[in-house]
N, CA, C and O atoms as a GROMACS GRO file, in nm:
protein
  596
    1MET      N    1   0.083  -0.101   0.051
    1MET     CA    2   0.010   0.016  -0.003
    1MET      C    3   0.091   0.141  -0.001
    1MET      O    4   0.050   0.244  -0.053
    2PHE      N    5   0.183   0.133   0.047
    2PHE     CA    6   0.286   0.251   0.075
    2PHE      C    7   0.364   0.275  -0.024
    2PHE      O    8   0.412   0.387  -0.041
    3LYS      N    9   0.391   0.164  -0.112
    3LYS     CA   10   0.446   0.190  -0.229
    3LYS      C   11   0.391   0.260  -0.307
    3LYS      O   12   0.467   0.325  -0.379
    4ASN      N   13   0.256   0.275  -0.326
    4ASN     CA   14   0.165   0.306  -0.438
    4ASN      C   15   0.161   0.440  -0.428
    4ASN      O   16   0.146   0.502  -0.534
    5LEU      N   17   0.178   0.539  -0.264
    5LEU     CA   18   0.206   0.644  -0.267
    5LEU      C   19   0.298   0.719  -0.229
    5LEU      O   20   0.287   0.840  -0.209
    6LEU      N   21   0.436   0.626  -0.211
    6LEU     CA   22   0.557   0.640  -0.263
    6LEU      C   23   0.545   0.686  -0.395
    6LEU      O   24   0.569   0.804  -0.422
    7ARG      N   25   0.522   0.632  -0.450
    7ARG     CA   26   0.544   0.623  -0.599
    7ARG      C   27   0.458   0.766  -0.668
    7ARG      O   28   0.459   0.817  -0.780
    8GLN      N   29   0.393   0.794  -0.555
    8GLN     CA   30   0.275   0.912  -0.626
    8GLN      C   31   0.347   1.029  -0.633
    8GLN      O   32   0.330   1.120  -0.714
    9VAL      N   33   0.481   1.020  -0.484
    9VAL     CA   34   0.588   1.115  -0.497
    9VAL      C   35   0.672   1.152  -0.595
    9VAL      O   36   0.690   1.267  -0.635
   10LYS      N   37   0.719   1.062  -0.629
   10LYS     CA   38   0.782   1.089  -0.768
   10LYS      C   39   0.723   1.132  -0.849
   10LYS      O   40   0.774   1.239  -0.881
   11VAL      N   41   0.609   1.103  -0.926
   11VAL     CA   42   0.519   1.171  -1.017
   11VAL      C   43   0.486   1.289  -1.038
   11VAL      O   44   0.466   1.347  -1.145
   12VAL      N   45   0.475   1.344  -0.870
   12VAL     CA   46   0.458   1.473  -0.806
   12VAL      C   47   0.565   1.555  -0.862
   12VAL      O   48   0.567   1.646  -0.945
   13ILE      N   49   0.659   1.492  -0.790
   13ILE     CA   50   0.792   1.572  -0.809
   13ILE      C   51   0.884   1.623  -0.970
   13ILE      O   52   0.956   1.716  -1.006
   14TYR      N   53   0.819   1.480  -1.039
   14TYR     CA   54   0.853   1.462  -1.167
   14TYR      C   55   0.765   1.641  -1.242
   14TYR      O   56   0.828   1.731  -1.296
   15ARG      N   57   0.610   1.638  -1.218
   15ARG     CA   58   0.545   1.771  -1.274
   15ARG      C   59   0.560   1.853  -1.250
   15ARG      O   60   0.579   1.944  -1.331
   16LEU      N   61   0.561   1.867  -1.113
   16LEU     CA   62   0.649   2.009  -1.066
   16LEU      C   63   0.754   2.049  -1.156
   16LEU      O   64   0.753   2.145  -1.233
   17LYS      N   65   0.866   1.946  -1.132
   17LYS     CA   66   0.988   1.983  -1.221
   17LYS      C   67   0.952   2.028  -1.349
   17LYS      O   68   1.020   2.122  -1.391
   18ARG      N   69   0.875   1.991  -1.411
   18ARG     CA   70   0.871   2.022  -1.573
   18ARG      C   71   0.774   2.150  -1.585
   18ARG      O   72   0.789   2.209  -1.692
   19GLN      N   73   0.676   2.205  -1.498
   19GLN     CA   74   0.632   2.308  -1.477
   19GLN      C   75   0.725   2.417  -1.413
   19GLN      O   76   0.772   2.514  -1.473
   20TYR      N   77   0.741   2.391  -1.305
   20TYR     CA   78   0.784   2.540  -1.249
   20TYR      C   79   0.952   2.484  -1.247
   20TYR      O   80   1.009   2.585  -1.206
   21GLY      N   81   0.998   2.438  -1.256
   21GLY     CA   82   1.193   2.407  -1.228
   21GLY      C   83   1.241   2.516  -1.271
   21GLY      O   84   1.171   2.594  -1.335
   22LEU      N   85   1.329   2.531  -1.252
   22LEU     CA   86   1.448   2.694  -1.254
   22LEU      C   87   1.594   2.634  -1.218
   22LEU      O   88   1.647   2.598  -1.113
   23PRO      N   89   1.641   2.640  -1.379
   23PRO     CA   90   1.799   2.587  -1.316
   23PRO      C   91   1.884   2.673  -1.229
   23PRO      O   92   1.896   2.793  -1.255
   24MET      N   93   1.928   2.632  -1.152
   24MET     CA   94   1.997   2.634  -1.032
   24MET      C   95   2.149   2.552  -0.949
   24MET      O   96   2.178   2.435  -0.977
   25SER      N   97   2.203   2.606  -0.883
   25SER     CA   98   2.354   2.553  -0.868
   25SER      C   99   2.381   2.531  -0.696
   25SER      O  100   2.346   2.621  -0.621
   26ILE      N  101   2.424   2.446  -0.658
   26ILE     CA  102   2.460   2.418  -0.521
   26ILE      C  103   2.622   2.439  -0.519
   26ILE      O  104   2.693   2.381  -0.602
   27LYS      N  105   2.679   2.530  -0.414
   27LYS     CA  106   2.784   2.589  -0.428
   27LYS      C  107   2.852   2.524  -0.271
   27LYS      O  108   2.789   2.558  -0.171
   28TYR      N  109   2.951   2.451  -0.253
   28TYR     CA  110   2.985   2.431  -0.124
   28TYR      C  111   3.182   2.436  -0.122
   28TYR      O  112   3.264   2.450  -0.212
   29MET      N  113   3.192   2.421  -0.016
   29MET     CA  114   3.364   2.418   0.009
   29MET      C  115   3.397   2.277   0.018
   29MET      O  116   3.316   2.211   0.084
   30ASP      N  117   3.482   2.221  -0.026
   30ASP     CA  118   3.539   2.069   0.007
   30ASP      C  119   3.680   2.080   0.096
   30ASP      O  120   3.742   1.993   0.156
   31THR      N  121   3.696   2.182   0.086
   31THR     CA  122   3.845   2.221   0.152
   31THR      C  123   3.888   2.326   0.224
   31THR      O  124   3.852   2.438   0.186
   32ASP      N  125   3.960   2.316   0.325
   32ASP     CA  126   3.987   2.441   0.403
   32ASP      C  127   4.043   2.588   0.368
   32ASP      O  128   4.133   2.585   0.284
   33ASP      N  129   4.014   2.697   0.408
   33ASP     CA  130   4.084   2.818   0.338
   33ASP      C  131   4.236   2.799   0.342
   33ASP      O  132   4.287   2.732   0.432
   34ILE      N  133   4.333   2.876   0.216
   34ILE     CA  134   4.433   2.873   0.233
   34ILE      C  135   4.467   3.045   0.238
   34ILE      O  136   4.431   3.137   0.166
   35TYR      N  137   4.548   3.038   0.351
   35TYR     CA  138   4.607   3.206   0.371
   35TYR      C  139   4.737   3.211   0.318
   35TYR      O  140   4.808   3.111   0.309
   36ASN      N  141   4.772   3.326   0.282
   36ASN     CA  142   4.884   3.340   0.226
   36ASN      C  143   4.934   3.454   0.344
   36ASN      O  144   4.892   3.570   0.345
   37LEU      N  145   5.016   3.408   0.424
   37LEU     CA  146   5.088   3.517   0.540
   37LEU      C  147   5.150   3.633   0.462
   37LEU      O  148   5.173   3.737   0.524
   38GLU      N  149   5.176   3.625   0.351
   38GLU     CA  150   5.260   3.744   0.357
   38GLU      C  151   5.194   3.830   0.262
   38GLU      O  152   5.223   3.947   0.291
   39THR      N  153   5.130   3.824   0.176
   39THR     CA  154   5.013   3.881   0.146
   39THR      C  155   4.861   3.914   0.169
   39THR      O  156   4.790   4.005   0.127
   40GLY      N  157   4.835   3.790   0.264
   40GLY     CA  158   4.691   3.850   0.347
   40GLY      C  159   4.592   3.785   0.232
   40GLY      O  160   4.473   3.804   0.257
   41GLU      N  161   4.611   3.733   0.147
   41GLU     CA  162   4.524   3.673   0.035
   41GLU      C  163   4.448   3.516   0.073
   41GLU      O  164   4.521   3.416   0.079
   42VAL      N  165   4.349   3.508   0.089
   42VAL     CA  166   4.287   3.408   0.121
   42VAL      C  167   4.213   3.306  -0.009
   42VAL      O  168   4.115   3.337  -0.077
   43VAL      N  169   4.271   3.213  -0.016
   43VAL     CA  170   4.206   3.141  -0.164
   43VAL      C  171   4.109   3.018  -0.048
   43VAL      O  172   4.135   2.961   0.058
   44ARG      N  173   3.962   3.023  -0.167
   44ARG     CA  174   3.877   2.957  -0.075
   44ARG      C  175   3.834   2.882  -0.248
   44ARG      O  176   3.833   2.941  -0.356
   45ASP      N  177   3.796   2.712  -0.212
   45ASP     CA  178   3.810   2.650  -0.337
   45ASP      C  179   3.662   2.610  -0.338
   45ASP      O  180   3.628   2.549  -0.237
   46PHE      N  181   3.564   2.632  -0.431
   46PHE     CA  182   3.405   2.600  -0.392
   46PHE      C  183   3.401   2.520  -0.505
   46PHE      O  184   3.480   2.546  -0.596
   47LEU      N  185   3.320   2.425  -0.517
   47LEU     CA  186   3.275   2.320  -0.558
   47LEU      C  187   3.108   2.374  -0.595
   47LEU      O  188   3.029   2.422  -0.514
   48GLU      N  189   3.089   2.353  -0.714
   48GLU     CA  190   2.961   2.357  -0.793
   48GLU      C  191   2.880   2.226  -0.879
   48GLU      O  192   2.926   2.155  -0.969
   49ILE      N  193   2.746   2.222  -0.816
   49ILE     CA  194   2.643   2.119  -0.823
   49ILE      C  195   2.568   2.191  -0.945
   49ILE      O  196   2.517   2.299  -0.914
   50THR      N  197   2.553   2.153  -1.075
   50THR     CA  198   2.463   2.236  -1.154
   50THR      C  199   2.362   2.144  -1.178
   50THR      O  200   2.367   2.036  -1.237
   51ILE      N  201   2.220   2.231  -1.096
   51ILE     CA  202   2.075   2.144  -1.124
   51ILE      C  203   2.024   2.229  -1.245
   51ILE      O  204   2.019   2.352  -1.250
   52LYS      N  205   1.985   2.132  -1.348
   52LYS     CA  206   1.884   2.175  -1.454
   52LYS      C  207   1.740   2.256  -1.435
   52LYS      O  208   1.703   2.367  -1.473
   53ARG      N  209   1.670   2.140  -1.355
   53ARG     CA  210   1.548   2.188  -1.271
   53ARG      C  211   1.495   2.151  -1.103
   53ARG      O  212   1.428   2.057  -1.062
   54GLY      N  213   1.564   2.281  -1.021
   54GLY     CA  214   1.525   2.251  -0.914
   54GLY      C  215   1.379   2.353  -0.871
   54GLY      O  216   1.374   2.464  -0.924
   55ILE      N  217   1.276   2.316  -0.784
   55ILE     CA  218   1.158   2.348  -0.769
   55ILE      C  219   1.144   2.437  -0.648
   55ILE      O  220   1.166   2.416  -0.528
   56LEU      N  221   1.091   2.565  -0.729
   56LEU     CA  222   1.098   2.691  -0.611
   56LEU      C  223   0.998   2.732  -0.599
   56LEU      O  224   0.940   2.808  -0.677
   57LEU      N  225   0.949   2.673  -0.466
   57LEU     CA  226   0.856   2.751  -0.402
   57LEU      C  227   0.824   2.899  -0.365
   57LEU      O  228   0.911   2.985  -0.359
   58PRO      N  229   0.661   2.927  -0.335
   58PRO     CA  230   0.635   3.062  -0.326
   58PRO      C  231   0.739   3.127  -0.182
   58PRO      O  232   0.750   3.058  -0.081
   59GLU      N  233   0.795   3.236  -0.191
   59GLU     CA  234   0.840   3.277  -0.066
   59GLU      C  235   0.735   3.330   0.023
   59GLU      O  236   0.623   3.371  -0.010
   60ARG      N  237   0.806   3.323   0.177
   60ARG     CA  238   0.698   3.286   0.256
   60ARG      C  239   0.600   3.415   0.303
   60ARG      O  240   0.682   3.479   0.369
   61GLN      N  241   0.497   3.478   0.309
   61GLN     CA  242   0.405   3.624   0.289
   61GLN      C  243   0.380   3.649   0.409
   61GLN      O  244   0.296   3.734   0.436
   62SER      N  245   0.452   3.575   0.514
   62SER     CA  246   0.401   3.685   0.657
   62SER      C  247   0.518   3.774   0.650
   62SER      O  248   0.615   3.755   0.576
   63VAL      N  249   0.496   3.910   0.761
   63VAL     CA  250   0.560   3.981   0.809
   63VAL      C  251   0.602   3.954   0.987
   63VAL      O  252   0.526   3.937   1.082
   64ASP      N  253   0.757   3.959   0.981
   64ASP     CA  254   0.768   3.931   1.135
   64ASP      C  255   0.810   4.077   1.235
   64ASP      O  256   0.871   4.164   1.173
   65TYR      N  257   0.794   4.092   1.316
   65TYR     CA  258   0.803   4.213   1.409
   65TYR      C  259   0.921   4.194   1.480
   65TYR      O  260   0.933   4.074   1.503
   66MET      N  261   1.010   4.256   1.522
   66MET     CA  262   1.092   4.228   1.635
   66MET      C  263   1.126   4.376   1.705
   66MET      O  264   1.144   4.488   1.657
   67TYR      N  265   1.124   4.314   1.867
   67TYR     CA  266   1.117   4.437   1.937
   67TYR      C  267   1.217   4.488   2.000
   67TYR      O  268   1.283   4.399   2.054
   68ASP      N  269   1.260   4.597   2.019
   68ASP     CA  270   1.362   4.659   2.068
   68ASP      C  271   1.412   4.612   2.189
   68ASP      O  272   1.322   4.558   2.253
   69LEU      N  273   1.540   4.610   2.255
   69LEU     CA  274   1.555   4.548   2.341
   69LEU      C  275   1.500   4.640   2.479
   69LEU      O  276   1.453   4.558   2.558
   70SER      N  277   1.492   4.746   2.521
   70SER     CA  278   1.450   4.824   2.593
   70SER      C  279   1.315   4.756   2.636
   70SER      O  280   1.318   4.700   2.745
   71PHE      N  281   1.192   4.753   2.562
   71PHE     CA  282   1.094   4.686   2.581
   71PHE      C  283   1.102   4.555   2.630
   71PHE      O  284   1.022   4.534   2.721
   72ILE      N  285   1.190   4.437   2.591
   72ILE     CA  286   1.205   4.303   2.666
   72ILE      C  287   1.277   4.341   2.792
   72ILE      O  288   1.232   4.268   2.880
   73ALA      N  289   1.368   4.423   2.842
   73ALA     CA  290   1.443   4.467   2.967
   73ALA      C  291   1.364   4.529   3.033
   73ALA      O  292   1.352   4.478   3.144
   74ALA      N  293   1.273   4.655   3.012
   74ALA     CA  294   1.244   4.704   3.140
   74ALA      C  295   1.060   4.716   3.107
   74ALA      O  296   0.983   4.773   3.185
   75ASN      N  297   1.022   4.658   2.994
   75ASN     CA  298   0.893   4.640   3.008
   75ASN      C  299   0.829   4.744   2.967
   75ASN      O  300   0.708   4.725   2.977
   76LYS      N  301   0.873   4.908   2.898
   76LYS     CA  302   0.810   5.009   2.852
   76LYS      C  303   0.686   4.992   2.760
   76LYS      O  304   0.644   4.881   2.726
   77ASN      N  305   0.640   5.087   2.728
   77ASN     CA  306   0.514   5.054   2.623
   77ASN      C  307   0.555   5.172   2.530
   77ASN      O  308   0.464   5.199   2.451
   78PHE      N  309   0.656   5.242   2.517
   78PHE     CA  310   0.673   5.290   2.403
   78PHE      C  311   0.834   5.290   2.353
   78PHE      O  312   0.912   5.373   2.398
   79THR      N  313   0.869   5.200   2.269
   79THR     CA  314   0.978   5.151   2.220
   79THR      C  315   0.982   5.146   2.083
   79THR      O  316   0.866   5.174   2.054
   80TYR      N  317   1.022   5.134   2.012
   80TYR     CA  318   1.116   5.102   1.852
   80TYR      C  319   1.118   4.980   1.838
   80TYR      O  320   1.149   4.909   1.934
   81GLY      N  321   1.090   4.934   1.734
   81GLY     CA  322   1.103   4.813   1.696
   81GLY      C  323   1.089   4.779   1.539
   81GLY      O  324   1.066   4.884   1.479
   82GLY      N  325   1.094   4.694   1.473
   82GLY     CA  326   1.056   4.684   1.276
   82GLY      C  327   0.999   4.564   1.277
   82GLY      O  328   1.011   4.462   1.345
   83PHE      N  329   0.905   4.613   1.146
   83PHE     CA  330   0.862   4.497   1.051
   83PHE      C  331   0.968   4.460   0.970
   83PHE      O  332   1.046   4.554   0.964
   84PHE      N  333   1.009   4.362   0.903
   84PHE     CA  334   1.047   4.303   0.790
   84PHE      C  335   0.974   4.169   0.734
   84PHE      O  336   0.890   4.098   0.790
   85GLU      N  337   1.025   4.158   0.623
   85GLU     CA  338   0.980   4.036   0.565
   85GLU      C  339   1.104   3.973   0.572
   85GLU      O  340   1.207   4.033   0.540
   86PRO      N  341   1.104   3.803   0.628
   86PRO     CA  342   1.205   3.712   0.602
   86PRO      C  343   1.240   3.666   0.489
   86PRO      O  344   1.346   3.610   0.519
   87GLY      N  345   1.222   3.648   0.360
   87GLY     CA  346   1.255   3.612   0.254
   87GLY      C  347   1.314   3.480   0.229
   87GLY      O  348   1.418   3.455   0.167
   88GLU      N  349   1.199   3.369   0.307
   88GLU     CA  350   1.256   3.235   0.315
   88GLU      C  351   1.147   3.175   0.226
   88GLU      O  352   1.032   3.210   0.200
   89ARG      N  353   1.224   3.072   0.189
   89ARG     CA  354   1.139   3.012   0.082
   89ARG      C  355   1.146   2.849   0.095
   89ARG      O  356   1.176   2.799   0.204
   90ALA      N  357   1.120   2.773  -0.012
   90ALA     CA  358   1.112   2.637  -0.005
   90ALA      C  359   1.167   2.580  -0.159
   90ALA      O  360   1.124   2.614  -0.269
   91VAL      N  361   1.284   2.475  -0.126
   91VAL     CA  362   1.363   2.447  -0.302
   91VAL      C  363   1.313   2.304  -0.264
   91VAL      O  364   1.329   2.250  -0.155
   92LEU      N  365   1.248   2.253  -0.374
   92LEU     CA  366   1.294   2.098  -0.378
   92LEU      C  367   1.376   2.080  -0.501
   92LEU      O  368   1.381   2.140  -0.608
   93ILE      N  369   1.440   1.979  -0.452
   93ILE     CA  370   1.513   1.910  -0.554
   93ILE      C  371   1.543   1.768  -0.574
   93ILE      O  372   1.594   1.706  -0.481
   94ASP      N  373   1.518   1.714  -0.679
   94ASP     CA  374   1.539   1.567  -0.727
   94ASP      C  375   1.664   1.518  -0.705
   94ASP      O  376   1.769   1.581  -0.720
   95VAL      N  377   1.652   1.386  -0.664
   95VAL     CA  378   1.768   1.324  -0.609
   95VAL      C  379   1.868   1.258  -0.694
   95VAL      O  380   1.977   1.211  -0.663
   96HIS      N  381   1.789   1.266  -0.848
   96HIS     CA  382   1.851   1.235  -0.968
   96HIS      C  383   1.929   1.339  -1.023
   96HIS      O  384   2.008   1.317  -1.115
   97ASP      N  385   1.914   1.446  -0.974
   97ASP     CA  386   1.997   1.574  -1.033
   97ASP      C  387   2.111   1.562  -0.940
   97ASP      O  388   2.211   1.553  -1.011
   98LEU      N  389   2.132   1.559  -0.863
   98LEU     CA  390   2.269   1.533  -0.741
   98LEU      C  391   2.345   1.407  -0.796
   98LEU      O  392   2.292   1.309  -0.848
   99PRO      N  393   2.445   1.422  -0.781
   99PRO     CA  394   2.545   1.263  -0.777
   99PRO      C  395   2.495   1.136  -0.679
   99PRO      O  396   2.418   1.147  -0.584
  100SER      N  397   2.538   1.053  -0.712
  100SER     CA  398   2.482   0.982  -0.582
  100SER      C  399   2.504   0.937  -0.473
  100SER      O  400   2.616   0.888  -0.458
  101ALA      N  401   2.420   0.936  -0.371
  101ALA     CA  402   2.450   0.930  -0.184
  101ALA      C  403   2.503   1.072  -0.167
  101ALA      O  404   2.539   1.095  -0.051
  102PHE      N  405   2.518   1.185  -0.263
  102PHE     CA  406   2.516   1.320  -0.223
  102PHE      C  407   2.419   1.412  -0.084
  102PHE      O  408   2.307   1.460  -0.094
  103ILE      N  409   2.464   1.412  -0.021
  103ILE     CA  410   2.404   1.505   0.130
  103ILE      C  411   2.414   1.647   0.141
  103ILE      O  412   2.512   1.716   0.169
  104ILE      N  413   2.288   1.684   0.112
  104ILE     CA  414   2.310   1.855   0.141
  104ILE      C  415   2.283   1.893   0.328
  104ILE      O  416   2.212   1.859   0.422
  105THR      N  417   2.381   1.973   0.296
  105THR     CA  418   2.406   2.033   0.468
  105THR      C  419   2.416   2.166   0.460
  105THR      O  420   2.455   2.224   0.358
  106PRO      N  421   2.366   2.245   0.612
  106PRO     CA  422   2.329   2.400   0.601
  106PRO      C  423   2.486   2.473   0.572
  106PRO      O  424   2.492   2.595   0.557
  107GLU      N  425   2.625   2.375   0.566
  107GLU     CA  426   2.702   2.445   0.505
  107GLU      C  427   2.709   2.497   0.426
  107GLU      O  428   2.785   2.593   0.440
  108MET      N  429   2.637   2.484   0.277
  108MET     CA  430   2.624   2.450   0.144
  108MET      C  431   2.540   2.595   0.124
  108MET      O  432   2.484   2.647   0.220
  109TYR      N  433   2.536   2.647   0.007
  109TYR     CA  434   2.450   2.769  -0.098
  109TYR      C  435   2.340   2.734  -0.162
  109TYR      O  436   2.313   2.615  -0.173
  110ILE      N  437   2.270   2.817  -0.206
  110ILE     CA  438   2.217   2.772  -0.342
  110ILE      C  439   2.218   2.866  -0.453
  110ILE      O  440   2.096   2.884  -0.463
  111VAL      N  441   2.258   2.922  -0.521
  111VAL     CA  442   2.273   3.016  -0.595
  111VAL      C  443   2.105   2.988  -0.745
  111VAL      O  444   2.086   2.880  -0.801
  112PHE      N  445   2.049   3.070  -0.762
  112PHE     CA  446   1.955   3.077  -0.903
  112PHE      C  447   1.952   3.185  -0.913
  112PHE      O  448   1.995   3.249  -0.817
  113GLN      N  449   1.907   3.252  -1.022
  113GLN     CA  450   1.894   3.398  -1.072
  113GLN      C  451   1.933   3.538  -1.016
  113GLN      O  452   1.874   3.638  -0.975
  114SER      N  453   2.054   3.499  -1.034
  114SER     CA  454   2.196   3.536  -0.973
  114SER      C  455   2.188   3.600  -0.764
  114SER      O  456   2.266   3.657  -0.688
  115ARG      N  457   2.087   3.560  -0.758
  115ARG     CA  458   2.075   3.563  -0.599
  115ARG      C  459   2.114   3.435  -0.527
  115ARG      O  460   2.067   3.325  -0.559
  116ARG      N  461   2.221   3.458  -0.405
  116ARG     CA  462   2.226   3.359  -0.288
  116ARG      C  463   2.152   3.321  -0.198
  116ARG      O  464   2.093   3.408  -0.135
  117TYR      N  465   2.134   3.196  -0.167
  117TYR     CA  466   2.038   3.175  -0.058
  117TYR      C  467   2.124   3.043   0.038
  117TYR      O  468   2.189   2.944   0.005
  118GLU      N  469   2.086   3.101   0.160
  118GLU     CA  470   2.156   3.006   0.236
  118GLU      C  471   2.059   2.897   0.331
  118GLU      O  472   1.968   2.905   0.414
  119ILE      N  473   2.141   2.789   0.260
  119ILE     CA  474   2.027   2.701   0.329
  119ILE      C  475   1.985   2.680   0.530
  119ILE      O  476   2.062   2.692   0.625
  120LYS      N  477   1.885   2.658   0.530
  120LYS     CA  478   1.863   2.689   0.667
  120LYS      C  479   1.832   2.547   0.741
  120LYS      O  480   1.852   2.529   0.861
  121GLU      N  481   1.790   2.464   0.666
  121GLU     CA  482   1.727   2.299   0.670
  121GLU      C  483   1.733   2.249   0.573
  121GLU      O  484   1.681   2.304   0.475
  122ALA      N  485   1.795   2.130   0.562
  122ALA     CA  486   1.760   2.022   0.422
  122ALA      C  487   1.684   1.904   0.521
  122ALA      O  488   1.711   1.872   0.637
  123ASN      N  489   1.569   1.846   0.417
  123ASN     CA  490   1.520   1.735   0.471
  123ASN      C  491   1.498   1.640   0.357
  123ASN      O  492   1.424   1.677   0.266
  124LYS      N  493   1.550   1.527   0.352
  124LYS     CA  494   1.508   1.370   0.250
  124LYS      C  495   1.362   1.382   0.287
  124LYS      O  496   1.331   1.405   0.404
  125ILE      N  497   1.259   1.365   0.175
  125ILE     CA  498   1.140   1.335   0.130
  125ILE      C  499   1.160   1.179   0.068
  125ILE      O  500   1.248   1.173  -0.018
  126PRO      N  501   1.103   1.072   0.092
  126PRO     CA  502   1.033   1.042   0.226
  126PRO      C  503   1.188   1.051   0.312
  126PRO      O  504   1.296   1.062   0.255
  127ASP      N  505   1.165   1.043   0.481
  127ASP     CA  506   1.305   1.045   0.545
  127ASP      C  507   1.330   0.910   0.580
  127ASP      O  508   1.441   0.887   0.628
  128HIS      N  509   1.230   0.793   0.563
  128HIS     CA  510   1.251   0.640   0.629
  128HIS      C  511   1.317   0.589   0.530
  128HIS      O  512   1.411   0.514   0.554
  129ILE      N  513   1.276   0.624   0.385
  129ILE     CA  514   1.419   0.577   0.277
  129ILE      C  515   1.551   0.635   0.274
  129ILE      O  516   1.569   0.749   0.319
  130THR      N  517   1.667   0.552   0.213
  130THR     CA  518   1.775   0.571   0.192
  130THR      C  519   1.802   0.685   0.092
  130THR      O  520   1.862   0.791   0.113
  131ALA      N  521   1.735   0.630  -0.038
  131ALA     CA  522   1.804   0.669  -0.108
  131ALA      C  523   1.652   0.816  -0.107
  131ALA      O  524   1.684   0.932  -0.134
  132GLY      N  525   1.584   0.801  -0.092
  132GLY     CA  526   1.469   0.917  -0.114
  132GLY      C  527   1.437   0.972  -0.278
  132GLY      O  528   1.483   0.921  -0.381
  133TYR      N  529   1.368   1.060  -0.271
  133TYR     CA  530   1.293   1.094  -0.360
  133TYR      C  531   1.364   1.224  -0.415
  133TYR      O  532   1.403   1.240  -0.531
  134ALA      N  533   1.372   1.314  -0.310
  134ALA     CA  534   1.366   1.489  -0.303
  134ALA      C  535   1.459   1.492  -0.185
  134ALA      O  536   1.485   1.403  -0.104
  135TRP      N  537   1.518   1.662  -0.199
  135TRP     CA  538   1.566   1.740  -0.068
  135TRP      C  539   1.472   1.840  -0.062
  135TRP      O  540   1.438   1.921  -0.149
  136LEU      N  541   1.426   1.820   0.070
  136LEU     CA  542   1.350   2.007   0.047
  136LEU      C  543   1.449   2.055   0.152
  136LEU      O  544   1.509   2.016   0.252
  137LEU      N  545   1.427   2.186   0.057
  137LEU     CA  546   1.493   2.292   0.144
  137LEU      C  547   1.478   2.438   0.211
  137LEU      O  548   1.455   2.523   0.125
  138LYS      N  549   1.484   2.476   0.307
  138LYS     CA  550   1.390   2.599   0.332
  138LYS      C  551   1.552   2.684   0.358
  138LYS      O  552   1.632   2.668   0.449
  139VAL      N  553   1.558   2.782   0.232
  139VAL     CA  554   1.637   2.844   0.210
  139VAL      C  555   1.605   3.029   0.204
  139VAL      O  556   1.501   3.078   0.160
  140LYS      N  557   1.724   3.108   0.260
  140LYS     CA  558   1.680   3.272   0.305
  140LYS      C  559   1.785   3.288   0.183
  140LYS      O  560   1.872   3.223   0.124
  141GLU      N  561   1.733   3.394   0.182
  141GLU     CA  562   1.829   3.511   0.060
  141GLU      C  563   1.916   3.585   0.133
  141GLU      O  564   1.880   3.671   0.214
  142VAL      N  565   2.042   3.554   0.107
  142VAL     CA  566   2.094   3.684   0.163
  142VAL      C  567   2.090   3.817   0.034
  142VAL      O  568   2.094   3.827  -0.089
  143SER      N  569   2.080   3.901   0.153
  143SER     CA  570   2.058   4.029   0.083
  143SER      C  571   2.141   4.113   0.034
  143SER      O  572   2.233   4.147   0.107
  144ALA      N  573   2.135   4.157  -0.069
  144ALA     CA  574   2.205   4.282  -0.077
  144ALA      C  575   2.363   4.198  -0.180
  144ALA      O  576   2.463   4.260  -0.216
  145THR      N  577   2.339   4.064  -0.201
  145THR     CA  578   2.443   3.995  -0.295
  145THR      C  579   2.438   3.927  -0.442
  145THR      O  580   2.344   3.852  -0.470
  146GLU      N  581   2.522   3.950  -0.520
  146GLU     CA  582   2.510   3.919  -0.656
  146GLU      C  583   2.582   3.776  -0.650
  146GLU      O  584   2.681   3.775  -0.576
  147ASP      N  585   2.553   3.665  -0.709
  147ASP     CA  586   2.647   3.571  -0.756
  147ASP      C  587   2.672   3.578  -0.873
  147ASP      O  588   2.574   3.550  -0.944
  148ASP      N  589   2.790   3.611  -0.943
  148ASP     CA  590   2.814   3.619  -1.101
  148ASP      C  591   2.868   3.523  -1.196
  148ASP      O  592   2.894   3.534  -1.316
  149SER      N  593   2.879   3.411  -1.103
  149SER     CA  594   2.931   3.241  -1.115
  149SER      C  595   2.834   3.182  -1.167
  149SER      O  596   2.839   3.061  -1.189
   0.00000   0.00000   0.00000
């Protein structure tokens, strides 16, 4: 019975890729930074995995509010605070678009539409199957950055 339900997950992921898929890449460092002590230059070696069609889900539409420290500390009525939009999104990546046994971690980041998104959470769907069908990522945009590579 569960085999048929899990097969439907593959069908849904395939259809979403065809209708809403965007090219994106996952970038990560596989070695430590190399420091040149004479010039102060830092060399970072990034690896990139190109994904033909990653599924980008809509941005979270809620608005958060953050209190000023004086409100929390002194419990005053008139304080400063701010509204901001978090810029969080969900991304689905098919495991067939990744190298075999590749594990996505929060130390990696995603680039699509020349914007960098840090990975906050990475979960395999479904999580009880070793290979899984897709990765569900919770990503947050790093504002004021553009990735030209």
